[in-house]
N, C-alpha and C positions, 0 to 999 in steps of 0.2 A: 592466252598469255604469250605464247610463242609469236603470234601475229603482231601483238602490240610491241614486243621487243624488236621484232624484225622491222616494223614501221619506224620505231625510234632510231634504229641503227641507220636506216635509209635516210631519214631526215637529217641526222647528224652528219652523215657522209656528204649529203647534198650541200649542207651549210658549210662544211669544211672546203668543199670544192669551190663554192662561190667565194669564200674568203681568200682562197689561194689564187683565184683567177686574176691575172695581171690587168692593170688599167690599160685601156687601149686609147691612144690618142688619135684624133682625126688626121687625115693626110695633110701634111704641111701646116701644122698648127702655128699660130702666131707666137712670137716670143713674149708679147705683152698685149694688154688691152686696156685702153683708157675708158673708164666707166662714164657713161653719159646718161642724162635723164631719159627715161624710156627703156633702159636696159632692164632685164630680169635675170635672176640667178640661173634660171633654166637656159636662157639665151646665151649668157656668158659661158656657162659650163659646156654648152654645145659647140662653142668655138674651139674648145680644147679636147673634149672627150667624145668618143663615139657612144658612150653610155652616160648621158647627162645625169641620171639618177645617182651616179657614183661621185657626185660633187663633194660630199663630206670626206670621202677617202683621199681625194687629191689635195684637199685642204688640211687633212689630218684633224678633223673636227671631233670633239667629244659630244656626248648627247645633249648637253645644255647649249652648246654652240649651234647644233643642228636646229634646235627649237627656237633659238633667238639670235639669228645671225645679223644683229643690228650694227654691223661694222663695215658695210660696203656702201659707199656713197658716190654720187656723181663727182668726177674729178680724181677718184682713186685710180692708181695704176696697178693692174694685176699682172704679175710676172710668172712665166713658166720656168721653173727651176729644175734642171736635170742633173745637178751637181752630185746628187747621191746615187745616181744610176737609175732611179725611178722617178716618174714625173711628180712634181709637187707645185701647187700654186701658192704664191705668197703675195702680200701687198707691199708696194713701195710707197714712197711719199706721195702726198697729194698735189695735184696741179691746180694752181689758182686761176682766176679768170684771165690774168695777163700772161699765163703760161710759165710763170716762175715757180720753181720747186720750193716748197716750204714744208715745215714739219707737219705731221698728220695731227692736227687739232680739230676735232669735229664740232662745228657749231651749226651743222646743217639741220633744218627742221625735220621732225619725224616723218612728215609726208614725203620727203625726198629720199628716205632710205630705200635701197633697191629691193623690190619685192621678188618673190619666187616666180610668179606668173603674172600676166597682165591684169592689174586690179580692175580696170574698167570693164573687163569681160565678166568677172565674177562678183563685182560689188553688189549687184541686185540680189544675188543668191546668198550673200553674207548678211545683208541688212534686212532681208525680207524672210518671213517664215517659209519653210519649205515643206515640212511635214507636221502631221498631228499623230502622236503616238497611238498605236492600236488600242491601248488600254485607257485612252483618254476618257474622262468622265464628262459626258455631254451636258450634265446639269450644273457643272461648275465652271469657273472662269468668267472672264469679262465678255459681255455680249450686248448688242444693240437691243433695247427693249421698246423704244418708241422714237418717233420722229416729230419734229416741230411741225405744226399745222397739219398733223395727221397724214403726212406724205407716205406713200407706199414704197417709193424708191428714192434713194439719196445720191447726190452727185456733188461735185466740187462746190464749196461754199455753203452747203446745207448743214444745219445743226441737227443734232440728235441726242438721245439720252441712252446711257449705258449703265448696266448694273455690274457690281463686282469690283469697281476701282477702289482700292483701299485708301489712298490718300492723294495729295496733290504733288507728290515728289516726282512722279513720272508725267511728263507733259506730252511727249510724242508717242503715238500708237500706230500700229499696223492693223488694218482691217482685212480679214480673210474669211474664206468659206471652206469647209471640209470638202475635199475633192475626191478623186478616184482612189481606190485602194492600191497599195503597192504590194503585190503578191510575190512571194518567194518562188522563182521559176522551178525550184527543185521540189518543194514540198506543197506549194499552193497556199501556204499560210499567209494571212494578211499581216505584214510586219508594221505597216503604218499607212496613213492616208496623206496624199499630197495636199498641201494647203494652197488653195486657189487665191492668189493675192488680188485684193480689190482696190486697195489704196491706203492713204495715210489720213490720220486725224489728229487734232490737237485738243488737249483738255482746256476747257474754258472755265468750268466751275465744278469743284469736287462735290461729292454728296452721293446720296443713294436715292434716285439715280444721279449720275454725274452728267454734266452737259459738255458735249464735244462738237467740234466743227470739222467737216471734211476739208482737208487741205490738198489732197491729190486723189483723183478718181480714175482708176484704170477700168473699172467696171461699176455698174450701179450696185449700191448696197441696199440691204433691207433688214427688217427686224429679224433677229436670230443670228445674224452674222457676228463673227467673233473678233476679239481684239487681243493683241499681244504688244507688250512694250517694244518700241523700236530701238534696237541696240545701235550703238555707234559703230559704224563699219571699221574693221581693223585690217590693216595691210597684211596680206598673207606673206610672211617673211620666213617661214620655215624653209630650211634648205631642202631641196628635193633629195629624197633618200629611199632606198628600198626597205620593205618591211623586214624586221629581224626574224619573224616567224613566218611559217608557210601560210599564205592567204589563198583561199579557193572561193571566189565570189562569182556572181552572175549579174549581168545588167538587167535591171527590172524595168527601167523606163528611160526614155530620152526626153529631157525637159522640153515642154512645149507641146506635148501630146503627139509628136511625130513618131513614125515607125523606124526611120533610119536617120542617122546623123553622120558626123564626120569631124574633122579638126575644128575645134572651137565649140563643140557640143558639150552640154552638161548632162551627165548620166547618173542614175541612182544605182547603187550596188546593194545586194542583199547581205552585206556584212557591215559591222560598225565597231564601236568601242569594245563591245563584248567579245569581239573576235580579234582584237589587237590592232585594228586600223586606227591611224591617227593622221592629223593634218600633216601634209608634206610627203606622205607615202606615195610612191610611184608604182603603179601596177601596169602590167602588160595585158593587152586584150587579145584573145584567141578565138578562132572560129573553127568548129568541127562540123562539117556538113557532109551530105550525101549527094553525089551526082546522079541525076535522073535522066534516063534516056529511053528510047524505044528500039527494041532489037528488030531483026529482019522479019520476024513473025508478028510484029505489031504489039509485042508484049512490053509492058513497062519494066525497066530494069533499074536497079539502084546499086551504085558503087560507092563504098565509103572512101572519102578523100582524107588524106592525112591532115591533122590539125595544123592550122596556120596562124602564126603570130603576125599581127598587122598594125598594132597601135600601142601608144603609151598614154596613160591618163594620170593626172595629178589630183590626189585626194585633198579637198580644201574645206570640207565641212563634214563633221562626223556626229552621228547620233548613236544611241545604244545599239540598235540593230540595223541601221541604215546609214549609208554615207553617200556623199555626192562628190564626183570627180570631173575635172575638165579634161577633155581629150586634147592633148597638146600635139600629138603627131599621129597621123593615120594614113595608111596607103590605100584604104578602101572604105566603103560605107560601114558605119557602126550599126549593129543590129541588136535589138532586144533579145536577150537569152545568151549572148556571147559570154565567154568566160573571162574573168579578170584574175590574174595570178601574179606571183612575184616575177619581176622582169629578169 
Protein backbone atom coordinates (compact mmCIF):
# COMPACT_ATOMS: atom_id res chain seq x y z
CA UNK A 1 0.00 0.00 0.00
CA UNK A 2 2.84 2.37 0.88
CA UNK A 3 4.42 1.69 -2.54
CA UNK A 4 1.15 2.41 -4.33
CA UNK A 5 0.67 5.69 -2.46
CA UNK A 6 4.28 6.69 -3.13
CA UNK A 7 3.85 5.91 -6.83
CA UNK A 8 0.67 7.99 -6.96
CA UNK A 9 2.43 10.91 -5.27
CA UNK A 10 5.28 10.72 -7.77
CA UNK A 11 2.86 10.57 -10.70
CA UNK A 12 0.90 13.59 -9.42
CA UNK A 13 4.12 15.50 -8.77
CA UNK A 14 5.37 14.74 -12.28
CA UNK A 15 2.05 15.81 -13.79
CA UNK A 16 2.11 19.08 -11.85
CA UNK A 17 5.67 19.72 -12.98
CA UNK A 18 4.66 19.19 -16.61
CA UNK A 19 1.65 21.45 -16.22
CA UNK A 20 3.83 24.21 -14.71
CA UNK A 21 6.52 23.93 -17.39
CA UNK A 22 6.43 27.13 -19.46
CA UNK A 23 5.90 27.01 -23.19
CA UNK A 24 9.17 27.42 -25.09
CA UNK A 25 9.18 29.28 -28.37
CA UNK A 26 11.67 28.58 -31.15
CA UNK A 27 14.43 31.10 -31.68
CA UNK A 28 13.13 34.10 -33.64
CA UNK A 29 9.57 32.83 -34.16
CA UNK A 30 7.50 34.57 -36.84
CA UNK A 31 4.82 36.99 -35.69
CA UNK A 32 2.37 35.45 -38.15
CA UNK A 33 1.91 32.56 -40.57
CA UNK A 34 -0.40 32.46 -43.58
CA UNK A 35 -1.78 28.92 -43.91
CA UNK A 36 -1.28 27.34 -47.33
CA UNK A 37 -2.37 24.06 -48.87
CA UNK A 38 0.03 21.35 -47.77
CA UNK A 39 0.50 22.74 -44.25
CA UNK A 40 -0.05 20.48 -41.25
CA UNK A 41 -0.88 21.32 -37.64
CA UNK A 42 2.43 19.73 -36.66
CA UNK A 43 4.38 21.82 -39.15
CA UNK A 44 2.66 25.07 -38.19
CA UNK A 45 3.17 24.47 -34.46
CA UNK A 46 6.84 23.69 -35.12
CA UNK A 47 7.28 27.19 -36.53
CA UNK A 48 6.39 28.65 -33.13
CA UNK A 49 7.06 25.98 -30.48
CA UNK A 50 10.08 23.89 -29.59
CA UNK A 51 7.56 21.32 -28.31
CA UNK A 52 5.07 20.90 -31.16
CA UNK A 53 2.90 18.52 -29.09
CA UNK A 54 1.99 21.46 -26.83
CA UNK A 55 -0.01 22.99 -29.68
CA UNK A 56 -3.32 22.82 -27.70
CA UNK A 57 -1.79 24.82 -24.85
CA UNK A 58 -0.66 27.76 -26.96
CA UNK A 59 -4.14 27.79 -28.56
CA UNK A 60 -5.91 27.39 -25.18
CA UNK A 61 -7.86 24.44 -26.58
CA UNK A 62 -10.38 22.36 -24.66
CA UNK A 63 -10.71 18.60 -25.15
CA UNK A 64 -13.36 18.81 -27.86
CA UNK A 65 -11.31 21.30 -29.84
CA UNK A 66 -8.28 19.00 -29.62
CA UNK A 67 -10.28 16.14 -31.13
CA UNK A 68 -11.97 18.20 -33.81
CA UNK A 69 -9.90 21.26 -34.82
CA UNK A 70 -11.84 21.84 -38.05
CA UNK A 71 -11.21 25.54 -38.06
CA UNK A 72 -7.85 26.04 -39.74
CA UNK A 73 -7.99 26.41 -43.50
CA UNK A 74 -5.71 27.58 -46.32
CA UNK A 75 -5.73 31.38 -46.33
CA UNK A 76 -6.09 31.74 -42.56
CA UNK A 77 -3.59 34.00 -40.78
CA UNK A 78 -2.10 32.61 -37.56
CA UNK A 79 -0.86 35.35 -35.20
CA UNK A 80 1.56 35.04 -32.29
CA UNK A 81 0.11 37.10 -29.42
CA UNK A 82 2.41 38.02 -26.51
CA UNK A 83 0.17 40.71 -25.00
CA UNK A 84 -0.67 38.62 -21.91
CA UNK A 85 2.97 37.95 -21.11
CA UNK A 86 2.79 34.31 -22.27
CA UNK A 87 2.68 33.11 -25.89
CA UNK A 88 -0.69 32.49 -27.47
CA UNK A 89 -1.73 31.75 -31.03
CA UNK A 90 -4.90 33.17 -32.46
CA UNK A 91 -6.47 33.37 -35.88
CA UNK A 92 -6.94 36.62 -37.78
CA UNK A 93 -9.19 37.19 -40.74
CA UNK A 94 -8.84 35.09 -43.87
CA UNK A 95 -6.95 36.06 -47.02
CA UNK A 96 -8.80 35.72 -50.32
CA UNK A 97 -7.22 34.72 -53.62
CA UNK A 98 -6.68 38.38 -54.56
CA UNK A 99 -5.03 39.05 -51.17
CA UNK A 100 -7.89 41.20 -49.92
CA UNK A 101 -8.83 40.82 -46.27
CA UNK A 102 -12.36 39.61 -45.74
CA UNK A 103 -14.37 38.23 -42.80
CA UNK A 104 -13.73 34.62 -41.86
CA UNK A 105 -16.62 32.77 -43.51
CA UNK A 106 -15.52 29.23 -44.31
CA UNK A 107 -16.91 27.55 -47.38
CA UNK A 108 -13.73 25.51 -47.94
CA UNK A 109 -14.38 21.84 -48.78
CA UNK A 110 -13.65 19.37 -45.99
CA UNK A 111 -10.69 17.89 -47.87
CA UNK A 112 -8.89 21.26 -47.57
CA UNK A 113 -9.04 21.34 -43.78
CA UNK A 114 -5.48 21.41 -42.46
CA UNK A 115 -4.58 17.91 -41.17
CA UNK A 116 -2.32 17.11 -38.22
CA UNK A 117 0.29 15.20 -40.23
CA UNK A 118 0.78 14.53 -43.97
CA UNK A 119 -2.30 12.52 -45.04
CA UNK A 120 -0.62 11.00 -48.10
CA UNK A 121 1.88 9.25 -45.81
CA UNK A 122 -0.66 7.54 -43.56
CA UNK A 123 -3.75 7.18 -45.83
CA UNK A 124 -2.94 3.56 -46.73
CA UNK A 125 -2.69 2.71 -43.03
CA UNK A 126 -6.06 4.34 -42.32
CA UNK A 127 -8.00 2.80 -45.18
CA UNK A 128 -6.44 -0.68 -45.09
CA UNK A 129 -6.65 -3.25 -42.31
CA UNK A 130 -3.57 -3.31 -40.10
CA UNK A 131 -4.21 -6.00 -37.54
CA UNK A 132 -6.31 -9.03 -36.72
CA UNK A 133 -7.16 -9.26 -33.04
CA UNK A 134 -5.49 -12.15 -31.22
CA UNK A 135 -8.87 -13.51 -30.12
CA UNK A 136 -10.26 -13.42 -33.66
CA UNK A 137 -12.39 -16.44 -34.57
CA UNK A 138 -10.94 -17.99 -37.72
CA UNK A 139 -14.24 -19.72 -38.53
CA UNK A 140 -16.22 -16.47 -38.74
CA UNK A 141 -16.13 -13.44 -40.99
CA UNK A 142 -16.08 -12.92 -44.74
CA UNK A 143 -13.66 -15.03 -46.76
CA UNK A 144 -12.98 -16.28 -50.29
CA UNK A 145 -14.51 -19.73 -50.80
CA UNK A 146 -14.03 -20.27 -54.54
CA UNK A 147 -12.86 -18.67 -57.77
CA UNK A 148 -14.48 -18.61 -61.16
CA UNK A 149 -13.13 -21.17 -63.60
CA UNK A 150 -11.55 -22.97 -60.61
CA UNK A 151 -8.55 -20.67 -60.56
CA UNK A 152 -6.05 -21.28 -57.74
CA UNK A 153 -4.80 -17.68 -57.58
CA UNK A 154 -6.60 -14.40 -58.24
CA UNK A 155 -5.40 -11.06 -59.64
CA UNK A 156 -6.84 -7.80 -60.94
CA UNK A 157 -10.05 -8.29 -62.92
CA UNK A 158 -10.68 -11.84 -61.68
CA UNK A 159 -14.03 -12.74 -60.12
CA UNK A 160 -14.50 -14.91 -57.04
CA UNK A 161 -17.06 -16.07 -54.50
CA UNK A 162 -17.10 -15.10 -50.82
CA UNK A 163 -19.18 -16.31 -47.90
CA UNK A 164 -20.42 -14.23 -45.00
CA UNK A 165 -21.40 -10.99 -46.76
CA UNK A 166 -24.69 -10.06 -45.08
CA UNK A 167 -26.25 -7.79 -47.74
CA UNK A 168 -25.55 -5.48 -50.66
CA UNK A 169 -25.11 -2.30 -48.58
CA UNK A 170 -21.30 -2.60 -48.60
CA UNK A 171 -19.84 -2.47 -52.10
CA UNK A 172 -16.08 -2.02 -51.54
CA UNK A 173 -13.95 -4.56 -49.66
CA UNK A 174 -10.33 -5.05 -48.63
CA UNK A 175 -8.77 -8.48 -49.08
CA UNK A 176 -6.09 -9.53 -46.60
CA UNK A 177 -4.28 -12.47 -45.09
CA UNK A 178 -3.41 -13.05 -41.45
CA UNK A 179 0.30 -12.26 -41.11
CA UNK A 180 2.99 -12.42 -38.47
CA UNK A 181 2.14 -12.14 -34.76
CA UNK A 182 2.74 -8.89 -32.88
CA UNK A 183 4.35 -9.95 -29.61
CA UNK A 184 4.61 -7.77 -26.55
CA UNK A 185 8.39 -7.21 -26.08
CA UNK A 186 7.90 -7.22 -22.33
CA UNK A 187 5.72 -10.32 -21.82
CA UNK A 188 6.02 -12.26 -25.07
CA UNK A 189 2.22 -12.39 -25.34
CA UNK A 190 0.72 -12.24 -28.82
CA UNK A 191 -1.43 -9.10 -28.79
CA UNK A 192 -2.56 -9.27 -32.41
CA UNK A 193 -1.54 -10.36 -35.90
CA UNK A 194 -0.53 -8.03 -38.69
CA UNK A 195 -2.98 -8.08 -41.57
CA UNK A 196 -1.11 -8.60 -44.85
CA UNK A 197 -2.96 -6.40 -47.37
CA UNK A 198 -3.60 -8.18 -50.69
CA UNK A 199 -5.85 -5.75 -52.56
CA UNK A 200 -9.39 -4.47 -53.09
CA UNK A 201 -12.58 -6.04 -54.40
CA UNK A 202 -16.04 -4.82 -55.43
CA UNK A 203 -19.31 -6.61 -54.77
CA UNK A 204 -21.05 -7.66 -58.00
CA UNK A 205 -23.90 -9.79 -56.74
CA UNK A 206 -25.01 -10.43 -53.14
CA UNK A 207 -25.90 -13.90 -51.97
CA UNK A 208 -24.43 -16.91 -50.22
CA UNK A 209 -21.89 -17.04 -51.66
CA UNK A 210 -21.64 -13.51 -53.03
CA UNK A 211 -19.82 -12.66 -56.26
CA UNK A 212 -17.01 -10.08 -56.24
CA UNK A 213 -14.35 -8.84 -58.64
CA UNK A 214 -10.75 -7.90 -57.79
CA UNK A 215 -10.25 -4.18 -58.52
CA UNK A 216 -6.72 -3.87 -57.13
CA UNK A 217 -4.18 -6.61 -56.61
CA UNK A 218 -1.05 -5.96 -54.54
CA UNK A 219 -0.44 -9.69 -54.13
CA UNK A 220 -2.14 -12.80 -55.50
CA UNK A 221 -5.25 -13.87 -53.59
CA UNK A 222 -6.45 -17.39 -52.87
CA UNK A 223 -9.20 -19.40 -51.25
CA UNK A 224 -9.35 -18.75 -47.52
CA UNK A 225 -8.18 -15.14 -47.72
CA UNK A 226 -10.35 -12.76 -45.76
CA UNK A 227 -12.32 -9.60 -46.47
CA UNK A 228 -13.17 -6.50 -44.48
CA UNK A 229 -15.36 -3.53 -45.49
CA UNK A 230 -13.23 -0.72 -46.95
CA UNK A 231 -13.74 2.35 -44.75
CA UNK A 232 -13.73 5.86 -46.17
CA UNK A 233 -10.35 7.41 -45.31
CA UNK A 234 -10.67 10.22 -42.76
CA UNK A 235 -8.31 13.16 -42.55
CA UNK A 236 -6.37 12.96 -39.30
CA UNK A 237 -7.15 16.37 -37.85
CA UNK A 238 -6.70 15.76 -34.13
CA UNK A 239 -4.39 18.43 -32.77
CA UNK A 240 -1.09 16.90 -31.63
CA UNK A 241 -1.12 16.64 -27.83
CA UNK A 242 0.65 14.68 -25.13
CA UNK A 243 -1.17 11.94 -23.19
CA UNK A 244 -2.83 13.06 -19.95
CA UNK A 245 -1.76 9.87 -18.20
CA UNK A 246 1.59 8.13 -18.06
CA UNK A 247 2.24 5.90 -21.09
CA UNK A 248 4.94 3.22 -21.03
CA UNK A 249 4.99 1.38 -24.37
CA UNK A 250 7.49 -0.47 -26.55
CA UNK A 251 7.89 -0.68 -30.33
CA UNK A 252 6.74 -4.12 -31.51
CA UNK A 253 7.35 -3.78 -35.23
CA UNK A 254 8.22 -1.37 -38.02
CA UNK A 255 5.71 -1.60 -40.85
CA UNK A 256 7.10 -3.30 -43.92
CA UNK A 257 8.92 -6.04 -42.05
CA UNK A 258 12.15 -4.08 -41.63
CA UNK A 259 14.28 -4.10 -38.49
CA UNK A 260 15.13 -0.39 -38.48
CA UNK A 261 13.26 2.74 -39.47
CA UNK A 262 13.45 6.51 -39.22
CA UNK A 263 11.49 9.68 -39.88
CA UNK A 264 8.39 8.74 -41.87
CA UNK A 265 8.30 5.13 -40.62
CA UNK A 266 5.10 3.62 -39.20
CA UNK A 267 5.62 1.66 -35.98
CA UNK A 268 3.31 -0.52 -33.88
CA UNK A 269 3.18 -0.03 -30.09
CA UNK A 270 2.19 -2.58 -27.45
CA UNK A 271 -0.36 -0.20 -25.93
CA UNK A 272 -3.76 0.90 -27.19
CA UNK A 273 -7.21 2.17 -26.13
CA UNK A 274 -7.18 0.01 -23.02
CA UNK A 275 -4.06 1.86 -21.86
CA UNK A 276 -5.35 5.37 -22.58
CA UNK A 277 -3.78 5.98 -25.99
CA UNK A 278 -5.85 7.91 -28.51
CA UNK A 279 -5.49 9.46 -31.95
CA UNK A 280 -3.39 12.62 -31.78
CA UNK A 281 -1.22 11.56 -28.86
CA UNK A 282 2.45 12.35 -29.26
CA UNK A 283 4.99 10.00 -27.68
CA UNK A 284 8.74 10.30 -27.39
CA UNK A 285 10.99 7.37 -28.35
CA UNK A 286 13.82 6.36 -26.04
CA UNK A 287 16.70 3.90 -26.33
CA UNK A 288 18.52 2.25 -23.46
CA UNK A 289 21.51 0.25 -24.59
CA UNK A 290 24.76 -1.31 -23.44
CA UNK A 291 28.10 -0.43 -25.00
CA UNK A 292 30.13 -3.56 -25.83
CA UNK A 293 33.92 -3.51 -26.01
CA UNK A 294 36.97 -5.73 -25.54
CA UNK A 295 39.47 -4.97 -22.75
CA UNK A 296 43.27 -5.31 -22.85
CA UNK A 297 42.99 -8.99 -21.92
CA UNK A 298 40.66 -9.74 -24.81
CA UNK A 299 37.62 -10.10 -22.58
CA UNK A 300 34.22 -8.78 -23.64
CA UNK A 301 33.05 -5.87 -21.49
CA UNK A 302 29.62 -4.25 -21.28
CA UNK A 303 28.99 -0.72 -20.06
CA UNK A 304 25.42 0.57 -19.53
CA UNK A 305 24.79 3.78 -21.47
CA UNK A 306 22.29 6.39 -20.14
CA UNK A 307 18.88 6.26 -21.83
CA UNK A 308 18.61 8.62 -24.77
CA UNK A 309 15.52 10.30 -26.17
CA UNK A 310 15.85 10.56 -29.94
CA UNK A 311 12.46 10.81 -31.68
CA UNK A 312 8.81 11.84 -31.58
CA UNK A 313 5.90 9.83 -32.97
CA UNK A 314 2.26 10.76 -33.66
CA UNK A 315 -0.38 8.10 -32.85
CA UNK A 316 -2.88 7.95 -35.74
CA UNK A 317 -4.69 4.61 -35.39
CA UNK A 318 -5.65 2.85 -32.18
CA UNK A 319 -6.96 -0.63 -31.40
CA UNK A 320 -7.75 -2.12 -27.98
CA UNK A 321 -4.23 -3.34 -27.19
CA UNK A 322 -2.18 -2.09 -30.14
CA UNK A 323 -1.66 1.29 -31.77
CA UNK A 324 0.18 2.65 -34.80
CA UNK A 325 2.24 5.84 -34.86
CA UNK A 326 4.09 7.84 -37.50
CA UNK A 327 7.65 8.83 -36.61
CA UNK A 328 7.64 12.57 -37.33
CA UNK A 329 11.07 13.52 -35.99
CA UNK A 330 14.08 11.28 -35.40
CA UNK A 331 17.78 11.93 -34.92
CA UNK A 332 18.77 8.28 -35.43
CA UNK A 333 17.46 4.90 -36.54
CA UNK A 334 14.27 3.59 -34.92
CA UNK A 335 14.73 0.06 -33.59
CA UNK A 336 12.22 -2.60 -32.50
CA UNK A 337 12.09 -2.78 -28.69
CA UNK A 338 12.74 0.91 -28.09
CA UNK A 339 10.54 2.60 -25.48
CA UNK A 340 7.70 5.04 -26.20
CA UNK A 341 6.65 7.34 -23.37
CA UNK A 342 5.20 10.75 -22.63
CA UNK A 343 7.24 13.53 -24.30
